[in-house]
BAVEXGU-731835 format. One line per 8 residues: for each residue x negated, y negated, z of C-alpha. Coordinates in steps of 0.5 Angstrom, whole numbers, always signed. Each point is the difference from the previous one (the first is absolute). Layout:
REM residues N
X:Y:Z; ...
//
This chain:
REM residues 237
-7:-26:+8; +1:+7:+3; +3:+5:-5; -5:+3:-5; +1:-2:-8; +5:+6:-2; -3:-1:-7; +2:+7:-4
+3:+5:+5; +3:+7:+0; +2:+5:+5; -4:+5:+3; +3:+6:+4; -4:+4:+5; +2:+5:+6; -4:+0:+6
+0:+5:+6; +4:-2:+6; -5:-2:+5; -3:-5:-6; +7:-3:-1; +0:-2:+7; -7:-3:+0; +2:-4:-6
+5:-3:+4; -4:-1:+6; -5:-4:-4; +5:-4:-4; +2:-2:+7; -7:-2:+2; -2:-3:-6; +7:-4:-2
+0:+4:-6; +6:+5:-4; -1:+7:+0; -2:-1:-8; -5:-5:+2; -4:+4:+5; +0:+6:-5; -3:-5:-5
-5:-2:+5; -2:+7:+1; +0:+2:-7; -5:-6:-1; -5:+3:+4; +1:+7:-2; -1:-1:-7; -7:-3:+1
-2:+7:+2; +2:+3:-7; +4:+6:+3; -1:+7:-4; +5:+5:-1; -4:+5:+5; +1:-5:+5; +8:+0:-1
+0:+7:-1; -3:+1:+7; +5:-5:+3; +6:+4:-3; -2:+6:+4; +0:-5:+6; +6:-4:+0; +7:+1:-1
+4:-6:-4; +7:-2:+2; +5:+2:-6; +2:-7:-1; -4:-5:-4; -2:-8:+2; +1:-5:-6; -4:-6:+0
-2:-5:-5; -7:-1:-3; -4:-4:-5; +0:+3:-7; -8:+0:+1; +0:+5:+6; +6:+4:-4; -5:+1:-6
-6:+2:+5; +5:+5:+3; +2:+3:-6; -7:+1:-2; -2:+4:+6; +7:+4:+0; -3:+3:-7; -7:+2:+4
+4:+3:+6; +5:+4:-4; +5:-1:+5; +7:-4:+1; -2:-7:+2; +5:-1:+6; -4:+6:+3; -7:-1:-1
+1:-8:+2; +4:+2:+6; -5:+5:+2; -6:-5:+0; +4:-5:+3; +3:+5:+6; -7:+2:+1; -3:-7:+1
+5:-1:+5; +0:+6:+4; -7:+0:+0; +0:-6:+4; -4:-5:-5; +3:-6:+3; -1:+2:+8; -5:-5:+1
+5:-6:-2; +5:+3:+5; -5:+1:+5; -2:-8:+0; +8:-2:+0; +3:-2:+6; +2:+7:+4; +7:-4:+2
+1:-1:-8; -1:+7:-2; +4:+3:+6; +6:-5:-2; -1:+3:-7; +0:+7:+2; +7:-2:+5; +3:-3:-6
-2:+6:-5; +3:+5:+5; +7:-3:+0; +5:+3:-5; +0:-3:-5; -7:-3:+1; +0:-7:+1; -6:-2:-5
+1:-8:+1; -6:-4:+2; +0:-7:+3; -4:-4:-5; -3:-7:+1; -2:-5:-6; -7:-2:+0; -5:-5:-4
-6:+4:-2; -6:-5:-2; -5:+3:-3; -6:-1:-5; +2:+0:-7; -4:+6:-2; +3:+4:+5; +7:-2:-2
-1:+2:-7; -2:+7:+2; +6:+1:+5; +5:-3:-5; -4:+5:-6; +0:+6:+4; +8:-1:+2; +2:-1:-7
-4:+5:-3; +2:+5:+5; +7:-2:+1; -1:-1:+8; +3:-6:+3; -5:-5:+3; +4:+1:+7; -2:+7:+0
-7:-2:-2; -1:-5:+5; +3:+4:+6; -5:+6:-2; -6:-5:+0; +2:-3:+7; +1:+7:+3; -7:+2:-3
-3:-6:+4; -5:-5:-2; -7:+0:-3; -6:+0:+4; -4:-4:-4; +2:-7:-3; +3:+0:-7; -4:-2:-6
+3:-3:-6; -2:-2:-7; +6:-5:+0; +1:-5:+6; +7:-3:-1; +5:+2:+4; +8:+2:-1; +6:+3:+3
+6:+4:-1; +6:+2:+5; +2:+7:+2; +3:+4:+5; -3:+4:+5; +3:+4:+6; +1:-4:+6; -4:+4:+5
-6:+0:-5; +1:-7:+0; -1:+0:+8; -6:+5:-1; -3:-5:-5; +1:-6:+5; -3:+4:+6; -6:+3:-4
-2:-7:-3; +0:-3:+8; -4:+6:+2; -5:-2:-6; +1:-8:+1; +2:-1:-7; +6:-3:-3; +6:+5:-2
-2:-2:-8; -7:+1:+1; +1:+7:+3; +5:+2:-5; -5:-2:-5; -5:+4:+3; +5:+6:+0; +1:-1:-8
-7:-1:-2; -1:+6:+4; +5:+4:-4; -1:-3:-7; -8:-2:+0; -3:+3:+6; -6:+5:+0; +5:+6:+1
+6:-4:-4; +7:+4:+0; +3:-3:-6; -4:+0:-6; +2:-2:-8
//
């Protein structure tokens, strides 16, 4: 397990600012996601806030988008939602979506994740991106994620509904950090799945787990619980 269910899919093209494009590359390396995966990750959050035409028009005055489009595959359900919003926005789809996604990354929405990452990891990413052409490869490590069945269900559903690989969701949760309270579940059975995360993130997990006197899998479960079921959960269906 690791790739979301493709289901009925279609294509989406958007334009980004130059800075946002670079930030998408950076976060792709941090989270072990393709550029499309990173953009879909941002869209899942952006669309929860019900963007308005007024917001988009203000962003249009602020940002200059690159002339070329970035194409990616999205689920038909998301395409239908974007089509409805395009009518409200009264603007080309590639532009209004590009403005919202560009603003998301230019305004530092994920600064906390970067701050919690190993500084050497972030520095190495910046060194690779400074090359011409950029080196966007990331060393990854296959892990077994043991978790409560209720939590696993939420993780898999979010992955499939938003077309975001498990690897990116797990990596993001590990970078965000663990829940400060004990998990509370309605179900008490456990399950597992396999995925891949950046080697540096795995090393960071081991270090943090040792500092909290926890096993690696307990620490990972606290991080996943925090992101999907915690008080200030990041991912919500």
